[in-house]
Residue frames relative to the residue before (quaternion, step in Angstrom):
aa qw qx qy qz dx dy dz
M 1.0000 0.0000 0.0000 0.0000 0.00 0.00 0.00
L 0.1276 -0.7768 0.6126 0.0709 3.55 -0.96 0.77
L 0.1007 -0.7720 0.6245 0.0621 3.47 -0.98 0.77
E 0.1294 0.7626 -0.6187 0.1374 3.64 -0.21 1.36
K 0.4215 -0.7155 0.5066 0.2318 3.44 -1.24 0.76
G 0.7264 0.4316 -0.1961 0.4977 3.48 1.31 -0.85
K 0.6450 -0.5306 0.4052 0.3718 3.47 -1.21 -0.33
T 0.6458 0.4438 -0.2712 0.5590 3.53 1.48 -0.20
L 0.4404 -0.6418 0.5897 0.2154 3.40 -1.38 0.81
S 0.3132 -0.7470 0.5662 0.1527 3.60 -0.82 1.20
L 0.6659 -0.4733 0.4103 0.4053 3.52 -1.29 0.40
A 0.6771 0.5707 -0.2429 0.3960 3.42 0.78 -1.19
A 0.6959 0.4928 -0.2127 0.4771 3.35 1.14 -1.00
A 0.6177 0.5459 -0.2864 0.4883 3.46 1.28 -0.88
R 0.5903 0.5746 -0.3591 0.4387 3.62 1.10 -0.69
T 0.6582 0.5120 -0.3393 0.4353 3.63 0.96 -0.72
L 0.5996 0.5620 -0.3898 0.4156 3.62 1.18 -0.22
L 0.5852 0.6027 -0.3654 0.4009 3.58 1.26 -0.34
P 0.5476 -0.6049 0.4065 0.4111 3.68 -0.88 0.58
Y 0.6170 -0.5924 0.3887 0.3426 3.50 -1.15 0.52
E 0.0691 0.8023 -0.5926 0.0189 3.65 -0.72 0.68
G 0.1611 -0.8352 0.5256 0.0149 3.31 0.17 1.51
P 0.7009 -0.4407 0.2760 0.4883 3.74 -1.10 0.11
E 0.6390 0.5101 -0.4057 0.4084 3.78 0.74 -0.25
R 0.7021 0.4498 -0.2649 0.4844 3.53 1.25 -0.18
R 0.5421 0.6166 -0.3849 0.4217 3.50 1.32 -0.19
R 0.5140 -0.6510 0.4899 0.2685 3.49 -1.12 0.83
N 0.8664 0.1641 -0.0767 0.4653 3.60 -1.02 0.64
V 0.4784 0.5874 -0.4823 0.4399 3.39 1.09 0.93
E 0.3367 -0.7611 0.5285 0.1676 3.49 -0.96 1.07
L 0.1125 -0.7940 0.5963 0.0357 3.59 -0.43 1.03
L 0.0820 -0.8136 0.5753 0.0174 3.62 -0.48 1.17
T 0.5457 -0.5910 0.5025 0.3169 3.48 -1.44 0.47
L 0.6227 -0.5260 0.3945 0.4242 3.54 -1.16 0.31
D 0.5664 0.5865 -0.3379 0.4702 3.68 1.14 -0.63
E 0.7310 0.4283 -0.2538 0.4667 3.55 0.78 -0.96
I 0.6029 0.4783 -0.3688 0.5212 3.61 0.99 -0.54
E 0.6480 0.4711 -0.3621 0.4765 3.73 0.68 -0.72
R 0.6896 0.4689 -0.3499 0.4268 3.68 0.64 -0.82
R 0.6388 0.5115 -0.3254 0.4738 3.65 0.99 -0.78
H 0.7050 0.4553 -0.3286 0.4334 3.60 0.90 -0.72
I 0.6240 0.4897 -0.3573 0.4931 3.51 1.10 -0.61
E 0.6333 0.4880 -0.3679 0.4747 3.66 0.89 -0.46
R 0.6076 0.5098 -0.3782 0.4774 3.70 0.85 -0.67
V 0.6976 0.5095 -0.2784 0.4199 3.61 0.68 -1.09
L 0.6716 0.4452 -0.2928 0.5149 3.61 1.05 -0.69
E 0.6264 0.5096 -0.3860 0.4460 3.53 0.96 -0.51
V 0.6367 0.5213 -0.2799 0.4946 3.62 0.99 -0.94
T 0.7391 0.3867 -0.2290 0.5017 3.72 0.95 -0.67
G 0.4230 -0.7315 0.4161 0.3358 3.57 1.33 0.04
G 0.6915 -0.4863 0.2412 0.4766 3.48 1.15 0.78
N 0.3769 0.6681 -0.5302 0.3612 3.72 1.27 0.24
R 0.2904 -0.7689 0.5576 0.1164 3.57 -0.48 1.27
P 0.6213 0.5222 -0.3858 0.4388 3.69 0.81 -0.62
K 0.6695 0.4975 -0.2663 0.4831 3.45 0.92 -1.16
A 0.6829 0.4688 -0.3226 0.4580 3.65 0.77 -0.79
A 0.5548 0.5760 -0.3907 0.4559 3.62 1.08 -0.66
K 0.7316 0.4913 -0.2653 0.3912 3.44 0.66 -1.28
I 0.6188 0.5518 -0.3043 0.4691 3.45 1.17 -0.88
L 0.7525 0.3749 -0.2328 0.4888 3.63 0.98 -0.93
G 0.5047 -0.6654 0.4377 0.3332 3.62 1.17 0.08
I 0.5997 0.5257 -0.3778 0.4704 3.77 1.11 0.34
N 0.5751 -0.5699 0.4630 0.3607 3.45 -1.56 0.15
V 0.6669 -0.5225 0.3723 0.3789 3.46 -1.18 0.63
S 0.6259 0.5701 -0.2947 0.4432 3.66 0.98 -0.77
T 0.5798 0.5573 -0.3254 0.4973 3.49 1.31 -0.72
I 0.6273 0.5442 -0.3500 0.4333 3.63 0.86 -0.87
Y 0.6642 0.5006 -0.2921 0.4722 3.57 1.00 -0.87
R 0.6656 0.4496 -0.3456 0.4852 3.61 0.92 -0.69
K 0.6560 0.5065 -0.3337 0.4493 3.62 0.96 -0.58
L 0.6084 0.5475 -0.3423 0.4614 3.52 1.03 -0.56
E 0.6393 0.4986 -0.2567 0.5262 3.45 1.10 -1.00
K 0.6538 0.5159 -0.3214 0.4506 3.72 0.72 -0.87
Y 0.7996 0.3060 -0.1618 0.4907 3.57 0.75 -1.02
N 0.4260 -0.7524 0.4326 0.2553 3.49 1.34 0.19
L 0.3507 0.7149 -0.5015 0.3383 3.35 1.01 1.17
T 0.2532 -0.8008 0.5199 0.1560 3.55 -1.06 0.76
D 0.6552 -0.5329 0.3474 0.4074 3.52 -1.23 0.59
K 0.6257 0.6308 -0.3413 0.3069 3.64 0.89 -1.21
N 0.6117 0.5685 -0.3323 0.4385 3.62 1.24 -0.47
Y 0.7710 0.4038 -0.1720 0.4614 3.64 1.04 -0.48
E 0.5575 0.6481 -0.3990 0.3316 3.51 1.26 -0.36
S 0.4829 -0.6705 0.4744 0.3038 3.56 -1.08 0.84
N 0.3244 -0.7373 0.5568 0.2028 3.63 -1.12 0.55
């Protein structure tokens, strides 16, 4: 169904005629699991904090012991996050 006020069809309205192609149908789109998103985010926060777990936990809004569990779950090592 098209709802146009004038006699001409706008490009925006014409696009609604195309079949839906959500992100799952677009090519070259990386779809991640929630676990992978969580792992990457924890990695990034630990990189930014230089491996400081209490600071990372505060940023993430979780307990420090949770960081330890997540590091173990995702098989992440401390050496990747230590400041030089």
